[in-house]
C-alpha atoms as an extended CHARMM CRD file, in Angstrom:
* protein
*
        66  EXT
         1         1  MET       CA              3.2650000000      175.0530000000       47.7520000000  PROA      1               0.0000000000
         2         2  THR       CA             -0.2620000000      173.8150000000       47.2720000000  PROA      2               0.0000000000
         3         3  THR       CA             -3.0060000000      176.1590000000       46.2140000000  PROA      3               0.0000000000
         4         4  SER       CA             -6.6090000000      175.6220000000       45.2600000000  PROA      4               0.0000000000
         5         5  LEU       CA             -8.6880000000      177.4830000000       42.7170000000  PROA      5               0.0000000000
         6         6  VAL       CA            -12.0260000000      178.9200000000       43.8490000000  PROA      6               0.0000000000
         7         7  SER       CA            -12.6630000000      176.4240000000       46.6190000000  PROA      7               0.0000000000
         8         8  SER       CA            -12.1980000000      173.4210000000       44.3510000000  PROA      8               0.0000000000
         9         9  ALA       CA            -10.3880000000      170.3280000000       45.5620000000  PROA      9               0.0000000000
        10        10  SER       CA             -7.7440000000      170.4490000000       42.8280000000  PROA      10              0.0000000000
        11        11  ALA       CA             -4.4290000000      172.1570000000       43.4380000000  PROA      11              0.0000000000
        12        12  GLY       CA             -3.6610000000      175.2690000000       41.4270000000  PROA      12              0.0000000000
        13        13  PRO       CA             -0.8770000000      175.2270000000       38.8620000000  PROA      13              0.0000000000
        14        14  ALA       CA              2.5320000000      176.4360000000       40.0390000000  PROA      14              0.0000000000
        15        15  VAL       CA              2.6800000000      178.8640000000       37.1040000000  PROA      15              0.0000000000
        16        16  MET       CA              0.0880000000      181.0650000000       38.8400000000  PROA      16              0.0000000000
        17        17  ILE       CA              2.3670000000      181.6770000000       41.8340000000  PROA      17              0.0000000000
        18        18  ARG       CA              4.6730000000      184.6040000000       41.2550000000  PROA      18              0.0000000000
        19        19  GLY       CA              6.7920000000      186.5910000000       43.6620000000  PROA      19              0.0000000000
        20        20  GLN       CA              9.1970000000      189.4730000000       43.4700000000  PROA      20              0.0000000000
        21        21  LEU       CA             12.0650000000      190.4470000000       45.7720000000  PROA      21              0.0000000000
        22        22  TRP       CA             11.6640000000      194.0780000000       46.8300000000  PROA      22              0.0000000000
        23        23  TYR       CA             14.7610000000      194.4820000000       48.9550000000  PROA      23              0.0000000000
        24        24  ALA       CA             17.3710000000      192.4520000000       50.7760000000  PROA      24              0.0000000000
        25        25  VAL       CA             19.4270000000      193.2560000000       53.8410000000  PROA      25              0.0000000000
        26        26  PRO       CA             22.4670000000      190.9940000000       53.7970000000  PROA      26              0.0000000000
        27        27  TYR       CA             24.0730000000      189.9140000000       57.0670000000  PROA      27              0.0000000000
        28        28  VAL       CA             21.1450000000      191.1230000000       59.1980000000  PROA      28              0.0000000000
        29        29  GLY       CA             20.9690000000      187.6380000000       60.7090000000  PROA      29              0.0000000000
        30        30  TYR       CA             24.4220000000      188.0760000000       62.1960000000  PROA      30              0.0000000000
        31        31  VAL       CA             23.3400000000      191.3150000000       63.8650000000  PROA      31              0.0000000000
        32        32  THR       CA             20.2420000000      189.7210000000       65.3850000000  PROA      32              0.0000000000
        33        33  ASN       CA             22.3680000000      186.8960000000       66.7640000000  PROA      33              0.0000000000
        34        34  VAL       CA             24.6340000000      189.3910000000       68.5440000000  PROA      34              0.0000000000
        35        35  VAL       CA             21.8590000000      191.7150000000       69.7440000000  PROA      35              0.0000000000
        36        36  ASN       CA             19.9170000000      189.2600000000       71.8850000000  PROA      36              0.0000000000
        37        37  GLY       CA             18.9360000000      188.7670000000       75.4990000000  PROA      37              0.0000000000
        38        38  ALA       CA             21.3530000000      190.4380000000       77.9010000000  PROA      38              0.0000000000
        39        39  ASN       CA             23.2270000000      192.2550000000       75.1320000000  PROA      39              0.0000000000
        40        40  ARG       CA             20.0560000000      193.9960000000       74.0010000000  PROA      40              0.0000000000
        41        41  ASP       CA             19.7420000000      195.7570000000       77.3750000000  PROA      41              0.0000000000
        42        42  TRP       CA             22.8080000000      197.8950000000       76.7190000000  PROA      42              0.0000000000
        43        43  ILE       CA             23.3060000000      197.8090000000       72.9240000000  PROA      43              0.0000000000
        44        44  ILE       CA             19.9830000000      199.4440000000       72.0100000000  PROA      44              0.0000000000
        45        45  PRO       CA             20.4160000000      202.4920000000       74.3120000000  PROA      45              0.0000000000
        46        46  VAL       CA             24.0360000000      202.9510000000       73.1940000000  PROA      46              0.0000000000
        47        47  LEU       CA             23.0420000000      202.8370000000       69.5140000000  PROA      47              0.0000000000
        48        48  THR       CA             20.1460000000      205.2150000000       70.1490000000  PROA      48              0.0000000000
        49        49  VAL       CA             22.3680000000      207.7960000000       71.8500000000  PROA      49              0.0000000000
        50        50  ALA       CA             25.0120000000      207.3940000000       69.1360000000  PROA      50              0.0000000000
        51        51  LEU       CA             22.5070000000      207.9170000000       66.3040000000  PROA      51              0.0000000000
        52        52  PHE       CA             20.9000000000      210.9470000000       67.9620000000  PROA      52              0.0000000000
        53        53  GLY       CA             24.3590000000      212.3530000000       68.6700000000  PROA      53              0.0000000000
        54        54  TYR       CA             25.3570000000      211.8820000000       65.0440000000  PROA      54              0.0000000000
        55        55  ALA       CA             22.1260000000      213.5360000000       63.8770000000  PROA      55              0.0000000000
        56        56  GLY       CA             22.7960000000      216.4860000000       66.1920000000  PROA      56              0.0000000000
        57        57  PHE       CA             26.3510000000      216.7740000000       64.9200000000  PROA      57              0.0000000000
        58        58  ILE       CA             25.2070000000      216.7800000000       61.2900000000  PROA      58              0.0000000000
        59        59  ALA       CA             22.4770000000      219.3520000000       62.0400000000  PROA      59              0.0000000000
        60        60  ALA       CA             24.9150000000      221.6280000000       63.8920000000  PROA      60              0.0000000000
        61        61  ARG       CA             27.5130000000      221.3210000000       61.1620000000  PROA      61              0.0000000000
        62        62  GLY       CA             24.8880000000      222.1530000000       58.5440000000  PROA      62              0.0000000000
        63        63  ALA       CA             23.7980000000      225.2220000000       60.5090000000  PROA      63              0.0000000000
        64        64  LEU       CA             27.3820000000      226.5020000000       60.6290000000  PROA      64              0.0000000000
        65        65  ASP       CA             28.0090000000      226.1340000000       56.8880000000  PROA      65              0.0000000000
        66        66  PRO       CA             27.4720000000      229.3730000000       54.9600000000  PROA      66              0.0000000000
């Protein structure tokens, strides 16, 4: 990585570049490879219905608990 300090022609020192990992989602690349093109047309609606169904089930079960 090349940086410059205050519009000068010299590159900034690498010590001034610092980053921090906030979160990581392992294996998400595999999911995006599967959910592509023609598969996306049916996978997204199925997952949406499944998640809303699960949320409804959890809400109904919570309402029935004393």
